[in-house]
C-alpha positions, -999 to 999 in steps of 0.1 A, spaced: 0 0 0 14 33 -10 14 59 17 -18 79 17 -16 116 6 -50 123 -8 -66 134 25 -42 162 33 -66 189 19 -95 174 38 -75 172 70 -63 208 66 -99 221 59 -113 203 90 -83 214 111 -90 251 103 -126 246 116 -113 227 146 -87 254 156 -115 280 155 -143 261 171 -126 233 190 -135 196 188 -170 189 177 -194 160 174 -202 130 195 -188 95 195 -204 70 172 -201 32 172 -208 28 135 -198 44 102 -235 42 92 -242 79 96 -269 84 70 -267 87 33 -263 125 28 -240 129 58 -219 99 49 -214 112 13 -200 144 27 -181 134 58 -168 98 58 -136 91 38 -111 63 36 -77 72 50 -56 41 43 -59 4 37 -42 -28 28 -51 -65 23 -57 -69 60 -79 -39 68 -86 -2 64 -90 31 83 -118 57 80 -121 93 91 -154 110 98 -147 147 91 -179 159 108 -173 140 141 -135 140 137 -134 103 145 -108 78 132 -118 41 131 -98 10 122 -114 -21 107 -104 -55 95 -109 -62 58 -143 -78 66 -156 -47 84 -150 -56 121 -142 -25 140 -109 -29 160 -103 6 174 -116 42 175 -98 74 182 -111 110 188 -86 126 212 -66 146 187 -70 160 153 -50 137 130 -25 155 108 -16 123 91 -25 86 94 -7 55 81 -12 18 85 17 2 103 29 -34 94 -7 -44 87 -40 -25 89 -58 -15 110 -27 -12 132 -16 24 126 5 54 134 -15 86 140 4 119 139 -12 147 158 11 177 154 11 206 179 5 231 151 -28 214 144 -38 208 180 -39 239 202 -43 218 234 -7 206 232 28 221 227 43 188 215 35 164 187 17 133 198 20 101 179 -6 75 187 3 39 180 -28 17 175 -22 -20 179 -53 -42 180 -76 -26 206 -47 -10 225 -32 25 221 1 40 231 10 77 229 44 91 223 53 128 227 79 146 206 94 181 211 89 190 174 57 209 167 52 193 133 67 158 134 48 135 110 54 98 108 57 90 71 62 52 75 64 28 104 69 -9 109 61 -5 146 66 21 174 104 14 175 111 15 137 98 44 117 107 73 95 93 109 100 97 144 89 96 176 111 100 213 106 138 209 108 146 177 90 142 139 87 139 118 118 140 81 120 140 54 147 159 22 140 148 -4 165 144 24 191 175 44 184 165 78 171 186 96 144 181 128 126 193 146 94 186 183 99 186 211 73 201 245 83 172 264 68 145 240 80 118 224 59 87 241 44 72 209 29 78 171 30 62 140 15 67 102 20 59 76 -6 62 38 -3 67 14 -32 39 -11 -38 60 -40 -27 68 -22 6 106 -25 -1 115 12 -4 104 45 10 112 78 -6 112 110 15 112 142 -5 117 176 12 117 212 2 138 234 23 127 269 34 134 294 6 143 267 -19 126 262 -53 137 226 -58 131 195 -38 155 168 -25 147 131 -24 161 105 -1 158 67 -4 152 44 26 152 6 23 126 -5 47 121 -42 41 147 -51 67 181 -44 80 195 -10 91 175 22 83 197 47 65 188 74 39 207 78 6 204 109 -15 189 105 -49 186 141 -61 186 177 -49 171 193 -80 135 179 -84 107 202 -96 83 188 -70 79 162 -43 79 125 -53 43 113 -58 49 77 -67 77 52 -75 82 17 -89 112 -5 -81 105 -28 -110 104 2 -134 133 18 -116 115 52 -119 97 78 -99 74 107 -108 73 141 -92 39 159 -88 31 196 -88 42 220 -115 63 204 -143 55 168 -133 84 147 -145 98 111 -145 132 104 -130 155 75 -125 154 60 -90 191 51 -91 207 81 -108 182 109 -102 184 119 -138 153 131 -156 138 107 -181 109 128 -194 88 158 -185 51 166 -190 54 203 -187 21 201 -169 8 201 -134 0 167 -116 -19 165 -84 -14 127 -78 1 96 -94 3 59 -89 27 32 -103 28 -5 -106 54 -27 -123 33 -25 -154 18 10 -157 17 46 -145 -13 68 -138 -12 106 -134 -40 128 -122 -45 166 -124 -73 189 -115 -85 208 -145 -74 244 -149 -111 254 -152 -130 268 -123 -148 235 -118 -128 217 -91 -147 185 -97 -131 179 -131 -99 159 -133 -76 148 -162 -64 112 -158 -35 99 -179 -22 63 -182 7 47 -199 19 11 -201 55 2 -192 53 -34 -204 44 -22 -239 58 13 -238 31 38 -250 25 75 -248 1 87 -221 -36 83 -230 -57 111 -213 -93 113 -203 -113 139 -185 -137 129 -157 -161 145 -133 -143 138 -101 -118 153 -76 -112 119 -60 -83 95 -55 -66 75 -82 -50 41 -79 -35 12 -100 -34 -25 -101 -12 -42 -127 -23 -26 -160 -56 -11 -146 -60 24 -135 -87 29 -109 -105 62 -103 -138 79 -95 -160 92 -124 -195 106 -121 -197 92 -85 -188 56 -95 -158 33 -93 -142 33 -127 -113 16 -145 -90 29 -172 -70 6 -195 -36 15 -209 -53 21 -242 -74 49 -226 -106 29 -224 -127 41 -195 -153 17 -179 -176 30 -152 -191 4 -129 -224 3 -111 -207 9 -77 -214 44 -64 -185 59 -45 -172 92 -33 -141 79 -16 -119 49 -24 -84 34 -19 -67 7 -40 -43 -18 -25 -16 -39 -42 -34 -72 -40 -62 -59 -62 -87 -50 -36 -105 -17 -37 -123 -3 -7 -150 23 -14 -176 44 4 -208 53 -14 -244 65 -6 -249 37 20 -222 52 41 -207 17 45 -173 6 33 -174 -20 5 -146 -42 -7 -143 -50 -44 -118 -69 -65 -99 -58 -97 -92 -83 -124 -72 -77 -155 -71 -97 -187 -54 -86 -219 -67 -51 -226 -97 -51 -202 -101 -42 -166 -130 -53 -144 -142 -45 -108 -164 -70 -92 
């Protein structure tokens, strides 16, 4: 499962209201909050083959479930700046930074394991866990640099000017983590590579001159894509540019077979998104479609997965779009071919992607 990034705008918007009005809502023991309310407030935060995590933006409640929908934990103490599954969902690391929670002067990281919860305090005001195996082995970013814990021994790589922005992305096979940072006052981004499948955690520099943060990567392809202005493809090993789009990208996803890029339209309608896909097995130019959606994108083998007209939709490398009958306003795609989605019912559904030749199906 690639690290989640799609909910940052949602978290930021809700956080603004939280800082002004304080925590709101009441506890709920179910995600069935009514059709209209669920459509607006309940979103998927992260997921893998073992489970998933939801966030109710109205009630500001996080919940962790097994893949079959059994609730394992619930959290409402802090506003979540970022949330990631740990070794297997719904175990999770919840980062609650001090700059998003006025009730504390330190960042709180909540470690959810089964039904239990452990809280760790950090002196940094904006420490965000970008990846974790458990509470002793993790990688984070803060306002001053990169912080990581290797079996409980914490190390740091600080930047003299501090960091204005940072992103973490995990390869689909969970072998490599890329941390990209933009230093204060700098135009370019730097990217660092962490092998996280085992052994000692230690970052290695890939590049200091990227046009944006790294949005996705594929070890099999040996490539990564930056997002933001001038979205471009780079070599994972040399950091050299392979090709550039000259366009803006808001999100991307990569498998060993294909790449999907997403970009909100330049029009005033924020619910329009351009989705592009290209095959790496049979190298082709990007095929682009425009859909009515501002939602997440994903990929499984050769199949792009997206939302279009309020439905789960697939996109083949040939640019063939196929809308399903599954209504959805939030979704997340996991490497084994599962897709979790939330539609009008307000309940999380699990579907399966299958690919054969040039066709993609969701059942």
